PDB file of N, CA, C, O and CB in Angstrom:
ATOM      1  N   UNK A   1       0.848  -1.167   0.000  1.00  0.00           N
ATOM      2  CA  UNK A   1       0.000   0.000   0.000  1.00  0.00           C
ATOM      3  C   UNK A   1       0.896   1.233   0.000  1.00  0.00           C
ATOM      4  O   UNK A   1       1.772   1.371   0.853  1.00  0.00           O
ATOM      5  CB  UNK A   1      -0.966  -0.004   1.218  1.00  0.00           C
ATOM      6  N   UNK A   2       0.681   2.098  -0.926  1.00  0.00           N
ATOM      7  CA  UNK A   2       1.546   3.259  -1.043  1.00  0.00           C
ATOM      8  C   UNK A   2       0.949   4.520  -0.438  1.00  0.00           C
ATOM      9  O   UNK A   2       1.685   5.450  -0.108  1.00  0.00           O
ATOM     10  CB  UNK A   2       1.866   3.502  -2.476  1.00  0.00           C
ATOM     11  N   UNK A   3      -0.371   4.570  -0.285  1.00  0.00           N
ATOM     12  CA  UNK A   3      -0.967   5.775   0.292  1.00  0.00           C
ATOM     13  C   UNK A   3      -0.798   5.759   1.803  1.00  0.00           C
ATOM     14  O   UNK A   3      -0.777   4.703   2.436  1.00  0.00           O
ATOM     15  CB  UNK A   3      -2.462   5.887  -0.083  1.00  0.00           C
ATOM     16  N   UNK A   4      -0.682   6.930   2.351  1.00  0.00           N
ATOM     17  CA  UNK A   4      -0.531   7.065   3.798  1.00  0.00           C
ATOM     18  C   UNK A   4      -1.579   8.028   4.311  1.00  0.00           C
ATOM     19  O   UNK A   4      -1.965   8.973   3.624  1.00  0.00           O
ATOM     20  CB  UNK A   4       0.894   7.549   4.177  1.00  0.00           C
ATOM     21  N   UNK A   5      -2.033   7.776   5.527  1.00  0.00           N
ATOM     22  CA  UNK A   5      -3.000   8.691   6.131  1.00  0.00           C
ATOM     23  C   UNK A   5      -2.316  10.003   6.437  1.00  0.00           C
ATOM     24  O   UNK A   5      -1.190  10.004   6.935  1.00  0.00           O
ATOM     25  CB  UNK A   5      -3.619   8.089   7.412  1.00  0.00           C
ATOM     26  N   UNK A   6      -2.967  11.128   6.152  1.00  0.00           N
ATOM     27  CA  UNK A   6      -2.356  12.408   6.481  1.00  0.00           C
ATOM     28  C   UNK A   6      -2.267  12.573   7.993  1.00  0.00           C
ATOM     29  O   UNK A   6      -3.159  12.138   8.722  1.00  0.00           O
ATOM     30  CB  UNK A   6      -3.153  13.568   5.859  1.00  0.00           C
ATOM     31  N   UNK A   7      -1.211  13.188   8.456  1.00  0.00           N
ATOM     32  CA  UNK A   7      -1.068  13.466   9.881  1.00  0.00           C
ATOM     33  C   UNK A   7      -1.716  14.816  10.155  1.00  0.00           C
ATOM     34  O   UNK A   7      -1.498  15.782   9.424  1.00  0.00           O
ATOM     35  CB  UNK A   7       0.441  13.454  10.325  1.00  0.00           C
ATOM     36  N   UNK A   8      -2.494  14.870  11.192  1.00  0.00           N
ATOM     37  CA  UNK A   8      -3.155  16.108  11.553  1.00  0.00           C
ATOM     38  C   UNK A   8      -2.095  17.176  11.809  1.00  0.00           C
ATOM     39  O   UNK A   8      -1.119  16.905  12.508  1.00  0.00           O
ATOM     40  CB  UNK A   8      -4.063  15.913  12.795  1.00  0.00           C
ATOM     41  N   UNK A   9      -2.255  18.371  11.268  1.00  0.00           N
ATOM     42  CA  UNK A   9      -1.204  19.390  11.379  1.00  0.00           C
ATOM     43  C   UNK A   9      -0.918  19.850  12.806  1.00  0.00           C
ATOM     44  O   UNK A   9       0.141  20.422  13.061  1.00  0.00           O
ATOM     45  CB  UNK A   9      -1.579  20.577  10.559  1.00  0.00           C
ATOM     46  N   UNK A  10      -1.827  19.615  13.733  1.00  0.00           N
ATOM     47  CA  UNK A  10      -1.610  20.049  15.113  1.00  0.00           C
ATOM     48  C   UNK A  10      -1.002  18.969  15.998  1.00  0.00           C
ATOM     49  O   UNK A  10      -0.775  19.207  17.185  1.00  0.00           O
ATOM     50  CB  UNK A  10      -2.909  20.502  15.708  1.00  0.00           C
ATOM     51  N   UNK A  11      -0.736  17.797  15.453  1.00  0.00           N
ATOM     52  CA  UNK A  11      -0.157  16.723  16.250  1.00  0.00           C
ATOM     53  C   UNK A  11       1.348  16.650  16.038  1.00  0.00           C
ATOM     54  O   UNK A  11       1.825  16.556  14.907  1.00  0.00           O
ATOM     55  CB  UNK A  11      -0.810  15.381  15.901  1.00  0.00           C
ATOM     56  N   UNK A  12       2.078  16.693  17.128  1.00  0.00           N
ATOM     57  CA  UNK A  12       3.525  16.519  17.072  1.00  0.00           C
ATOM     58  C   UNK A  12       3.806  15.043  17.355  1.00  0.00           C
ATOM     59  O   UNK A  12       3.367  14.506  18.372  1.00  0.00           O
ATOM     60  CB  UNK A  12       4.271  17.465  18.103  1.00  0.00           C
ATOM     61  N   UNK A  13       4.538  14.392  16.451  1.00  0.00           N
ATOM     62  CA  UNK A  13       4.861  12.978  16.610  1.00  0.00           C
ATOM     63  C   UNK A  13       6.336  12.810  16.927  1.00  0.00           C
ATOM     64  O   UNK A  13       7.176  13.596  16.488  1.00  0.00           O
ATOM     65  CB  UNK A  13       4.492  12.189  15.345  1.00  0.00           C
ATOM     66  N   UNK A  14       6.633  11.778  17.691  1.00  0.00           N
ATOM     67  CA  UNK A  14       8.011  11.451  18.050  1.00  0.00           C
ATOM     68  C   UNK A  14       8.266   9.987  17.735  1.00  0.00           C
ATOM     69  O   UNK A  14       7.357   9.160  17.811  1.00  0.00           O
ATOM     70  CB  UNK A  14       8.291  11.750  19.550  1.00  0.00           C
ATOM     71  N   UNK A  15       9.502   9.670  17.383  1.00  0.00           N
ATOM     72  CA  UNK A  15       9.904   8.311  17.062  1.00  0.00           C
ATOM     73  C   UNK A  15      11.033   7.907  17.994  1.00  0.00           C
ATOM     74  O   UNK A  15      12.043   8.603  18.094  1.00  0.00           O
ATOM     75  CB  UNK A  15      10.335   8.187  15.576  1.00  0.00           C
ATOM     76  N   UNK A  16      10.862   6.774  18.681  1.00  0.00           N
ATOM     77  CA  UNK A  16      11.908   6.311  19.593  1.00  0.00           C
ATOM     78  C   UNK A  16      13.084   5.742  18.814  1.00  0.00           C
ATOM     79  O   UNK A  16      12.966   5.428  17.629  1.00  0.00           O
ATOM     80  CB  UNK A  16      11.354   5.255  20.562  1.00  0.00           C
ATOM     81  N   UNK A  17      14.194   5.615  19.478  1.00  0.00           N
ATOM     82  CA  UNK A  17      15.319   4.860  18.938  1.00  0.00           C
ATOM     83  C   UNK A  17      14.951   3.388  18.952  1.00  0.00           C
ATOM     84  O   UNK A  17      13.950   2.996  19.551  1.00  0.00           O
ATOM     85  CB  UNK A  17      16.627   5.121  19.749  1.00  0.00           C
ATOM     86  N   UNK A  18      15.764   2.575  18.291  1.00  0.00           N
ATOM     87  CA  UNK A  18      15.547   1.129  18.327  1.00  0.00           C
ATOM     88  C   UNK A  18      15.631   0.635  19.775  1.00  0.00           C
ATOM     89  O   UNK A  18      16.444   1.107  20.569  1.00  0.00           O
ATOM     90  CB  UNK A  18      16.588   0.391  17.431  1.00  0.00           C
ATOM     91  N   UNK A  19      14.766  -0.329  20.087  1.00  0.00           N
ATOM     92  CA  UNK A  19      14.774  -0.977  21.406  1.00  0.00           C
ATOM     93  C   UNK A  19      14.339  -2.419  21.207  1.00  0.00           C
ATOM     94  O   UNK A  19      13.794  -2.767  20.160  1.00  0.00           O
ATOM     95  CB  UNK A  19      13.829  -0.233  22.435  1.00  0.00           C
ATOM     96  N   UNK A  20      14.577  -3.251  22.199  1.00  0.00           N
ATOM     97  CA  UNK A  20      14.209  -4.667  22.092  1.00  0.00           C
ATOM     98  C   UNK A  20      12.703  -4.798  21.879  1.00  0.00           C
ATOM     99  O   UNK A  20      11.909  -4.144  22.555  1.00  0.00           O
ATOM    100  CB  UNK A  20      14.647  -5.449  23.362  1.00  0.00           C
ATOM    101  N   UNK A  21      12.327  -5.649  20.936  1.00  0.00           N
ATOM    102  CA  UNK A  21      10.908  -5.891  20.649  1.00  0.00           C
ATOM    103  C   UNK A  21      10.301  -6.722  21.773  1.00  0.00           C
ATOM    104  O   UNK A  21      10.890  -7.713  22.204  1.00  0.00           O
ATOM    105  CB  UNK A  21      10.728  -6.610  19.277  1.00  0.00           C
ATOM    106  N   UNK A  22       9.145  -6.328  22.240  1.00  0.00           N
ATOM    107  CA  UNK A  22       8.483  -7.079  23.308  1.00  0.00           C
ATOM    108  C   UNK A  22       7.613  -8.211  22.763  1.00  0.00           C
ATOM    109  O   UNK A  22       7.040  -8.977  23.538  1.00  0.00           O
ATOM    110  CB  UNK A  22       7.634  -6.141  24.153  1.00  0.00           C
ATOM    111  N   UNK A  23       7.511  -8.323  21.444  1.00  0.00           N
ATOM    112  CA  UNK A  23       6.687  -9.371  20.831  1.00  0.00           C
ATOM    113  C   UNK A  23       7.519 -10.474  20.187  1.00  0.00           C
ATOM    114  O   UNK A  23       7.170 -11.651  20.284  1.00  0.00           O
ATOM    115  CB  UNK A  23       5.770  -8.763  19.794  1.00  0.00           C
ATOM    116  N   UNK A  24       8.610 -10.105  19.534  1.00  0.00           N
ATOM    117  CA  UNK A  24       9.421 -11.077  18.793  1.00  0.00           C
ATOM    118  C   UNK A  24      10.851 -11.069  19.315  1.00  0.00           C
ATOM    119  O   UNK A  24      11.531 -10.043  19.291  1.00  0.00           O
ATOM    120  CB  UNK A  24       9.400 -10.769  17.274  1.00  0.00           C
ATOM    121  N   UNK A  25      11.294 -12.229  19.788  1.00  0.00           N
ATOM    122  CA  UNK A  25      12.662 -12.350  20.306  1.00  0.00           C
ATOM    123  C   UNK A  25      13.665 -12.039  19.194  1.00  0.00           C
ATOM    124  O   UNK A  25      13.409 -12.320  18.023  1.00  0.00           O
ATOM    125  CB  UNK A  25      12.913 -13.776  20.884  1.00  0.00           C
ATOM    126  N   UNK A  26      14.776 -11.475  19.558  1.00  0.00           N
ATOM    127  CA  UNK A  26      15.867 -11.178  18.633  1.00  0.00           C
ATOM    128  C   UNK A  26      15.498 -10.151  17.565  1.00  0.00           C
ATOM    129  O   UNK A  26      16.140 -10.103  16.516  1.00  0.00           O
ATOM    130  CB  UNK A  26      16.317 -12.442  17.969  1.00  0.00           C
ATOM    131  N   UNK A  27      14.491  -9.342  17.809  1.00  0.00           N
ATOM    132  CA  UNK A  27      14.115  -8.278  16.880  1.00  0.00           C
ATOM    133  C   UNK A  27      14.203  -6.935  17.590  1.00  0.00           C
ATOM    134  O   UNK A  27      14.070  -6.840  18.810  1.00  0.00           O
ATOM    135  CB  UNK A  27      12.688  -8.507  16.317  1.00  0.00           C
ATOM    136  N   UNK A  28      14.429  -5.917  16.799  1.00  0.00           N
ATOM    137  CA  UNK A  28      14.438  -4.559  17.331  1.00  0.00           C
ATOM    138  C   UNK A  28      13.134  -3.882  16.916  1.00  0.00           C
ATOM    139  O   UNK A  28      12.544  -4.217  15.889  1.00  0.00           O
ATOM    140  CB  UNK A  28      15.687  -3.751  16.822  1.00  0.00           C
ATOM    141  N   UNK A  29      12.703  -2.935  17.723  1.00  0.00           N
ATOM    142  CA  UNK A  29      11.445  -2.232  17.476  1.00  0.00           C
ATOM    143  C   UNK A  29      11.680  -0.730  17.618  1.00  0.00           C
ATOM    144  O   UNK A  29      12.672  -0.282  18.193  1.00  0.00           O
ATOM    145  CB  UNK A  29      10.329  -2.716  18.456  1.00  0.00           C
ATOM    146  N   UNK A  30      10.734   0.025  17.077  1.00  0.00           N
ATOM    147  CA  UNK A  30      10.664   1.471  17.286  1.00  0.00           C
ATOM    148  C   UNK A  30       9.204   1.803  17.551  1.00  0.00           C
ATOM    149  O   UNK A  30       8.310   1.053  17.159  1.00  0.00           O
ATOM    150  CB  UNK A  30      11.231   2.279  16.045  1.00  0.00           C
ATOM    151  N   UNK A  31       8.968   2.910  18.207  1.00  0.00           N
ATOM    152  CA  UNK A  31       7.608   3.314  18.516  1.00  0.00           C
ATOM    153  C   UNK A  31       7.400   4.762  18.097  1.00  0.00           C
ATOM    154  O   UNK A  31       8.214   5.634  18.398  1.00  0.00           O
ATOM    155  CB  UNK A  31       7.307   3.130  20.017  1.00  0.00           C
ATOM    156  N   UNK A  32       6.297   5.001  17.398  1.00  0.00           N
ATOM    157  CA  UNK A  32       5.885   6.338  17.009  1.00  0.00           C
ATOM    158  C   UNK A  32       4.815   6.762  18.004  1.00  0.00           C
ATOM    159  O   UNK A  32       3.850   6.028  18.215  1.00  0.00           O
ATOM    160  CB  UNK A  32       5.358   6.387  15.518  1.00  0.00           C
ATOM    161  N   UNK A  33       4.964   7.928  18.618  1.00  0.00           N
ATOM    162  CA  UNK A  33       3.960   8.342  19.586  1.00  0.00           C
ATOM    163  C   UNK A  33       3.635   9.820  19.463  1.00  0.00           C
ATOM    164  O   UNK A  33       4.448  10.630  19.018  1.00  0.00           O
ATOM    165  CB  UNK A  33       4.429   8.033  20.990  1.00  0.00           C
ATOM    166  N   UNK A  34       2.410  10.141  19.875  1.00  0.00           N
ATOM    167  CA  UNK A  34       1.913  11.512  19.863  1.00  0.00           C
ATOM    168  C   UNK A  34       2.463  12.213  21.102  1.00  0.00           C
ATOM    169  O   UNK A  34       2.536  11.627  22.182  1.00  0.00           O
ATOM    170  CB  UNK A  34       0.339  11.556  19.830  1.00  0.00           C
ATOM    171  N   UNK A  35       2.845  13.466  20.930  1.00  0.00           N
ATOM    172  CA  UNK A  35       3.338  14.262  22.053  1.00  0.00           C
ATOM    173  C   UNK A  35       2.420  14.067  23.256  1.00  0.00           C
ATOM    174  O   UNK A  35       1.228  14.364  23.170  1.00  0.00           O
ATOM    175  CB  UNK A  35       3.430  15.767  21.671  1.00  0.00           C
ATOM    176  N   UNK A  36       2.952  13.574  24.375  1.00  0.00           N
ATOM    177  CA  UNK A  36       2.100  13.310  25.540  1.00  0.00           C
ATOM    178  C   UNK A  36       1.484  14.566  26.147  1.00  0.00           C
ATOM    179  O   UNK A  36       0.568  14.459  26.962  1.00  0.00           O
ATOM    180  CB  UNK A  36       2.895  12.597  26.593  1.00  0.00           C
ATOM    181  N   UNK A  37       1.953  15.739  25.778  1.00  0.00           N
ATOM    182  CA  UNK A  37       1.372  16.985  26.289  1.00  0.00           C
ATOM    183  C   UNK A  37       0.195  17.474  25.456  1.00  0.00           C
ATOM    184  O   UNK A  37      -0.442  18.471  25.795  1.00  0.00           O
ATOM    185  CB  UNK A  37       2.429  18.061  26.340  1.00  0.00           C
ATOM    186  N   UNK A  38      -0.093  16.763  24.357  1.00  0.00           N
ATOM    187  CA  UNK A  38      -1.198  17.148  23.483  1.00  0.00           C
ATOM    188  C   UNK A  38      -2.499  16.557  23.999  1.00  0.00           C
ATOM    189  O   UNK A  38      -2.579  15.362  24.284  1.00  0.00           O
ATOM    190  CB  UNK A  38      -0.937  16.689  22.035  1.00  0.00           C
ATOM    191  N   UNK A  39      -3.500  17.385  24.117  1.00  0.00           N
ATOM    192  CA  UNK A  39      -4.823  16.900  24.527  1.00  0.00           C
ATOM    193  C   UNK A  39      -5.528  16.378  23.276  1.00  0.00           C
ATOM    194  O   UNK A  39      -5.677  17.097  22.288  1.00  0.00           O
ATOM    195  CB  UNK A  39      -5.671  18.040  25.233  1.00  0.00           C
ATOM    196  N   UNK A  40      -5.954  15.133  23.333  1.00  0.00           N
ATOM    197  CA  UNK A  40      -6.605  14.481  22.195  1.00  0.00           C
ATOM    198  C   UNK A  40      -8.097  14.360  22.479  1.00  0.00           C
ATOM    199  O   UNK A  40      -8.501  13.756  23.473  1.00  0.00           O
ATOM    200  CB  UNK A  40      -5.980  13.079  21.915  1.00  0.00           C
ATOM    201  N   UNK A  41      -8.914  14.939  21.598  1.00  0.00           N
ATOM    202  CA  UNK A  41     -10.351  14.809  21.766  1.00  0.00           C
ATOM    203  C   UNK A  41     -10.824  13.483  21.163  1.00  0.00           C
ATOM    204  O   UNK A  41     -10.047  12.767  20.532  1.00  0.00           O
ATOM    205  CB  UNK A  41     -11.087  16.003  21.114  1.00  0.00           C
ATOM    206  N   UNK A  42     -12.082  13.173  21.362  1.00  0.00           N
ATOM    207  CA  UNK A  42     -12.639  11.885  20.915  1.00  0.00           C
ATOM    208  C   UNK A  42     -12.502  11.704  19.400  1.00  0.00           C
ATOM    209  O   UNK A  42     -12.167  10.615  18.934  1.00  0.00           O
ATOM    210  CB  UNK A  42     -14.119  11.779  21.319  1.00  0.00           C
ATOM    211  N   UNK A  43     -12.755  12.751  18.646  1.00  0.00           N
ATOM    212  CA  UNK A  43     -12.671  12.661  17.181  1.00  0.00           C
ATOM    213  C   UNK A  43     -11.258  12.288  16.741  1.00  0.00           C
ATOM    214  O   UNK A  43     -11.080  11.420  15.887  1.00  0.00           O
ATOM    215  CB  UNK A  43     -13.091  13.996  16.531  1.00  0.00           C
ATOM    216  N   UNK A  44     -10.260  12.940  17.319  1.00  0.00           N
ATOM    217  CA  UNK A  44      -8.879  12.629  16.956  1.00  0.00           C
ATOM    218  C   UNK A  44      -8.453  11.267  17.493  1.00  0.00           C
ATOM    219  O   UNK A  44      -7.670  10.570  16.848  1.00  0.00           O
ATOM    220  CB  UNK A  44      -7.939  13.710  17.479  1.00  0.00           C
ATOM    221  N   UNK A  45      -8.957  10.876  18.664  1.00  0.00           N
ATOM    222  CA  UNK A  45      -8.645   9.548  19.205  1.00  0.00           C
ATOM    223  C   UNK A  45      -9.187   8.465  18.271  1.00  0.00           C
ATOM    224  O   UNK A  45      -8.508   7.471  18.014  1.00  0.00           O
ATOM    225  CB  UNK A  45      -9.239   9.381  20.632  1.00  0.00           C
ATOM    226  N   UNK A  46     -10.398   8.652  17.768  1.00  0.00           N
ATOM    227  CA  UNK A  46     -10.977   7.689  16.822  1.00  0.00           C
ATOM    228  C   UNK A  46     -10.159   7.638  15.540  1.00  0.00           C
ATOM    229  O   UNK A  46      -9.902   6.561  15.001  1.00  0.00           O
ATOM    230  CB  UNK A  46     -12.439   8.054  16.502  1.00  0.00           C
ATOM    231  N   UNK A  47      -9.751   8.808  15.054  1.00  0.00           N
ATOM    232  CA  UNK A  47      -8.936   8.870  13.836  1.00  0.00           C
ATOM    233  C   UNK A  47      -7.602   8.168  14.043  1.00  0.00           C
ATOM    234  O   UNK A  47      -7.174   7.400  13.182  1.00  0.00           O
ATOM    235  CB  UNK A  47      -8.704  10.330  13.414  1.00  0.00           C
ATOM    236  N   UNK A  48      -6.940   8.415  15.162  1.00  0.00           N
ATOM    237  CA  UNK A  48      -5.665   7.752  15.449  1.00  0.00           C
ATOM    238  C   UNK A  48      -5.842   6.235  15.495  1.00  0.00           C
ATOM    239  O   UNK A  48      -5.003   5.498  14.977  1.00  0.00           O
ATOM    240  CB  UNK A  48      -5.081   8.259  16.781  1.00  0.00           C
ATOM    241  N   UNK A  49      -6.918   5.768  16.107  1.00  0.00           N
ATOM    242  CA  UNK A  49      -7.174   4.317  16.168  1.00  0.00           C
ATOM    243  C   UNK A  49      -7.362   3.741  14.767  1.00  0.00           C
ATOM    244  O   UNK A  49      -6.886   2.642  14.483  1.00  0.00           O
ATOM    245  CB  UNK A  49      -8.423   4.021  17.034  1.00  0.00           C
ATOM    246  N   UNK A  50      -8.042   4.464  13.898  1.00  0.00           N
ATOM    247  CA  UNK A  50      -8.271   3.981  12.528  1.00  0.00           C
ATOM    248  C   UNK A  50      -6.974   3.855  11.738  1.00  0.00           C
ATOM    249  O   UNK A  50      -6.882   3.023  10.835  1.00  0.00           O
ATOM    250  CB  UNK A  50      -9.223   4.916  11.795  1.00  0.00           C
ATOM    251  N   UNK A  51      -5.974   4.666  12.064  1.00  0.00           N
ATOM    252  CA  UNK A  51      -4.711   4.583  11.316  1.00  0.00           C
ATOM    253  C   UNK A  51      -3.645   3.782  12.059  1.00  0.00           C
ATOM    254  O   UNK A  51      -2.458   3.884  11.749  1.00  0.00           O
ATOM    255  CB  UNK A  51      -4.185   5.981  11.028  1.00  0.00           C
ATOM    256  N   UNK A  52      -4.069   2.984  13.041  1.00  0.00           N
ATOM    257  CA  UNK A  52      -3.168   2.017  13.659  1.00  0.00           C
ATOM    258  C   UNK A  52      -2.560   2.388  14.989  1.00  0.00           C
ATOM    259  O   UNK A  52      -1.735   1.640  15.513  1.00  0.00           O
ATOM    260  CB  UNK A  52      -2.102   1.746  12.752  1.00  0.00           C
ATOM    261  N   UNK A  53      -2.945   3.529  15.558  1.00  0.00           N
ATOM    262  CA  UNK A  53      -2.410   3.895  16.865  1.00  0.00           C
ATOM    263  C   UNK A  53      -3.148   3.144  17.959  1.00  0.00           C
ATOM    264  O   UNK A  53      -4.329   2.823  17.827  1.00  0.00           O
ATOM    265  CB  UNK A  53      -2.512   5.413  17.092  1.00  0.00           C
ATOM    266  N   UNK A  54      -2.436   2.873  19.035  1.00  0.00           N
ATOM    267  CA  UNK A  54      -2.995   2.239  20.222  1.00  0.00           C
ATOM    268  C   UNK A  54      -3.026   3.297  21.315  1.00  0.00           C
ATOM    269  O   UNK A  54      -2.432   4.367  21.189  1.00  0.00           O
ATOM    270  CB  UNK A  54      -2.160   0.972  20.662  1.00  0.00           C
ATOM    271  N   UNK A  55      -3.726   2.973  22.377  1.00  0.00           N
ATOM    272  CA  UNK A  55      -3.838   3.924  23.476  1.00  0.00           C
ATOM    273  C   UNK A  55      -3.522   3.233  24.789  1.00  0.00           C
ATOM    274  O   UNK A  55      -3.970   2.113  25.037  1.00  0.00           O
ATOM    275  CB  UNK A  55      -5.243   4.549  23.520  1.00  0.00           C
ATOM    276  N   UNK A  56      -2.755   3.902  25.622  1.00  0.00           N
ATOM    277  CA  UNK A  56      -2.493   3.460  26.992  1.00  0.00           C
ATOM    278  C   UNK A  56      -2.727   4.682  27.868  1.00  0.00           C
ATOM    279  O   UNK A  56      -1.891   5.584  27.917  1.00  0.00           O
ATOM    280  CB  UNK A  56      -1.017   2.869  27.171  1.00  0.00           C
ATOM    281  N   UNK A  57      -3.859   4.712  28.558  1.00  0.00           N
ATOM    282  CA  UNK A  57      -4.222   5.893  29.326  1.00  0.00           C
ATOM    283  C   UNK A  57      -4.424   7.059  28.374  1.00  0.00           C
ATOM    284  O   UNK A  57      -5.260   6.987  27.474  1.00  0.00           O
ATOM    285  CB  UNK A  57      -3.141   6.226  30.384  1.00  0.00           C
ATOM    286  N   UNK A  58      -3.677   8.117  28.561  1.00  0.00           N
ATOM    287  CA  UNK A  58      -3.761   9.286  27.691  1.00  0.00           C
ATOM    288  C   UNK A  58      -2.707   9.275  26.590  1.00  0.00           C
ATOM    289  O   UNK A  58      -2.604  10.236  25.828  1.00  0.00           O
ATOM    290  CB  UNK A  58      -3.623  10.545  28.511  1.00  0.00           C
ATOM    291  N   UNK A  59      -1.921   8.202  26.493  1.00  0.00           N
ATOM    292  CA  UNK A  59      -0.826   8.126  25.530  1.00  0.00           C
ATOM    293  C   UNK A  59      -1.242   7.351  24.287  1.00  0.00           C
ATOM    294  O   UNK A  59      -1.836   6.277  24.383  1.00  0.00           O
ATOM    295  CB  UNK A  59       0.402   7.476  26.168  1.00  0.00           C
ATOM    296  N   UNK A  60      -0.923   7.907  23.115  1.00  0.00           N
ATOM    297  CA  UNK A  60      -1.228   7.280  21.831  1.00  0.00           C
ATOM    298  C   UNK A  60       0.078   6.930  21.140  1.00  0.00           C
ATOM    299  O   UNK A  60       0.978   7.764  21.040  1.00  0.00           O
ATOM    300  CB  UNK A  60      -2.097   8.213  20.935  1.00  0.00           C
ATOM    301  N   UNK A  61       0.181   5.696  20.664  1.00  0.00           N
ATOM    302  CA  UNK A  61       1.424   5.207  20.060  1.00  0.00           C
ATOM    303  C   UNK A  61       1.113   4.108  19.063  1.00  0.00           C
ATOM    304  O   UNK A  61       0.009   3.564  19.042  1.00  0.00           O
ATOM    305  CB  UNK A  61       2.401   4.692  21.141  1.00  0.00           C
ATOM    306  N   UNK A  62       2.101   3.787  18.233  1.00  0.00           N
ATOM    307  CA  UNK A  62       1.983   2.622  17.363  1.00  0.00           C
ATOM    308  C   UNK A  62       3.391   2.121  17.047  1.00  0.00           C
ATOM    309  O   UNK A  62       4.351   2.892  17.066  1.00  0.00           O
ATOM    310  CB  UNK A  62       1.194   2.966  16.050  1.00  0.00           C
ATOM    311  N   UNK A  63       3.502   0.843  16.760  1.00  0.00           N
ATOM    312  CA  UNK A  63       4.799   0.317  16.347  1.00  0.00           C
ATOM    313  C   UNK A  63       5.221   0.964  15.028  1.00  0.00           C
ATOM    314  O   UNK A  63       4.387   1.242  14.165  1.00  0.00           O
ATOM    315  CB  UNK A  63       4.749  -1.227  16.208  1.00  0.00           C
ATOM    316  N   UNK A  64       6.498   1.193  14.889  1.00  0.00           N
ATOM    317  CA  UNK A  64       7.047   1.762  13.652  1.00  0.00           C
ATOM    318  C   UNK A  64       8.361   1.045  13.343  1.00  0.00           C
ATOM    319  O   UNK A  64       9.378   1.673  13.047  1.00  0.00           O
ATOM    320  CB  UNK A  64       7.266   3.321  13.781  1.00  0.00           C
ATOM    321  N   UNK A  65       8.314  -0.269  13.420  1.00  0.00           N
ATOM    322  CA  UNK A  65       9.514  -1.087  13.260  1.00  0.00           C
ATOM    323  C   UNK A  65       9.985  -1.079  11.807  1.00  0.00           C
ATOM    324  O   UNK A  65       9.179  -1.010  10.879  1.00  0.00           O
ATOM    325  CB  UNK A  65       9.249  -2.528  13.726  1.00  0.00           C
ATOM    326  N   UNK A  66      11.280  -1.150  11.633  1.00  0.00           N
ATOM    327  CA  UNK A  66      11.850  -1.135  10.291  1.00  0.00           C
ATOM    328  C   UNK A  66      11.515  -2.407   9.513  1.00  0.00           C
ATOM    329  O   UNK A  66      11.295  -2.343   8.303  1.00  0.00           O
ATOM    330  CB  UNK A  66      13.357  -0.960  10.369  1.00  0.00           C
ATOM    331  N   UNK A  67      11.470  -3.557  10.181  1.00  0.00           N
ATOM    332  CA  UNK A  67      11.317  -4.834   9.486  1.00  0.00           C
ATOM    333  C   UNK A  67       9.880  -5.350   9.453  1.00  0.00           C
ATOM    334  O   UNK A  67       9.588  -6.293   8.717  1.00  0.00           O
ATOM    335  CB  UNK A  67      12.191  -5.860  10.132  1.00  0.00           C
ATOM    336  N   UNK A  68       8.994  -4.765  10.220  1.00  0.00           N
ATOM    337  CA  UNK A  68       7.617  -5.260  10.279  1.00  0.00           C
ATOM    338  C   UNK A  68       6.720  -4.502   9.305  1.00  0.00           C
ATOM    339  O   UNK A  68       6.981  -3.340   8.991  1.00  0.00           O
ATOM    340  CB  UNK A  68       7.065  -5.139  11.706  1.00  0.00           C
ATOM    341  N   UNK A  69       5.670  -5.153   8.831  1.00  0.00           N
ATOM    342  CA  UNK A  69       4.741  -4.463   7.925  1.00  0.00           C
ATOM    343  C   UNK A  69       4.028  -3.330   8.636  1.00  0.00           C
ATOM    344  O   UNK A  69       3.791  -3.393   9.842  1.00  0.00           O
ATOM    345  CB  UNK A  69       3.714  -5.445   7.354  1.00  0.00           C
ATOM    346  N   UNK A  70       3.690  -2.305   7.893  1.00  0.00           N
ATOM    347  CA  UNK A  70       2.959  -1.167   8.445  1.00  0.00           C
ATOM    348  C   UNK A  70       1.514  -1.581   8.704  1.00  0.00           C
ATOM    349  O   UNK A  70       0.966  -2.416   7.985  1.00  0.00           O
ATOM    350  CB  UNK A  70       3.020   0.058   7.486  1.00  0.00           C
ATOM    351  N   UNK A  71       0.892  -0.987   9.744  1.00  0.00           N
ATOM    352  CA  UNK A  71      -0.513  -1.314   9.988  1.00  0.00           C
ATOM    353  C   UNK A  71      -1.381  -0.849   8.828  1.00  0.00           C
ATOM    354  O   UNK A  71      -1.096   0.163   8.187  1.00  0.00           O
ATOM    355  CB  UNK A  71      -0.998  -0.678  11.299  1.00  0.00           C
ATOM    356  N   UNK A  72      -2.427  -1.591   8.572  1.00  0.00           N
ATOM    357  CA  UNK A  72      -3.357  -1.222   7.500  1.00  0.00           C
ATOM    358  C   UNK A  72      -4.367  -0.239   8.007  1.00  0.00           C
ATOM    359  O   UNK A  72      -4.798  -0.297   9.158  1.00  0.00           O
ATOM    360  CB  UNK A  72      -4.062  -2.448   6.933  1.00  0.00           C
ATOM    361  N   UNK A  73      -4.742   0.670   7.131  1.00  0.00           N
ATOM    362  CA  UNK A  73      -5.796   1.625   7.447  1.00  0.00           C
ATOM    363  C   UNK A  73      -7.134   0.953   7.267  1.00  0.00           C
ATOM    364  O   UNK A  73      -7.309   0.148   6.352  1.00  0.00           O
ATOM    365  CB  UNK A  73      -5.695   2.889   6.566  1.00  0.00           C
ATOM    366  N   UNK A  74      -8.081   1.271   8.129  1.00  0.00           N
ATOM    367  CA  UNK A  74      -9.435   0.776   7.934  1.00  0.00           C
ATOM    368  C   UNK A  74     -10.314   1.933   7.516  1.00  0.00           C
ATOM    369  O   UNK A  74     -10.029   3.092   7.818  1.00  0.00           O
ATOM    370  CB  UNK A  74      -9.982   0.101   9.216  1.00  0.00           C
ATOM    371  N   UNK A  75     -11.402   1.599   6.805  1.00  0.00           N
ATOM    372  CA  UNK A  75     -12.386   2.614   6.414  1.00  0.00           C
ATOM    373  C   UNK A  75     -11.844   3.534   5.464  1.00  0.00           C
ATOM    374  O   UNK A  75     -12.539   4.452   5.029  1.00  0.00           O
ATOM    375  CB  UNK A  75     -12.885   3.361   7.552  1.00  0.00           C
TER     376      UNK A  75
END
């Protein structure tokens, strides 16, 4: 899939350095996350979920591993 979901212009995203993958042994992972100081309303939370972000409390993130397939967009 070559198309990508547009990133909302008001969201600042950060990408972690490589770290040990918690799912696959002997693999490295990276995580893309929304600035934790950004307040996310329900509409944006739903949009983030549709483009593959997960939520832990008020934090929104998704895997961004170099070797793993990108999450598919729904809808």
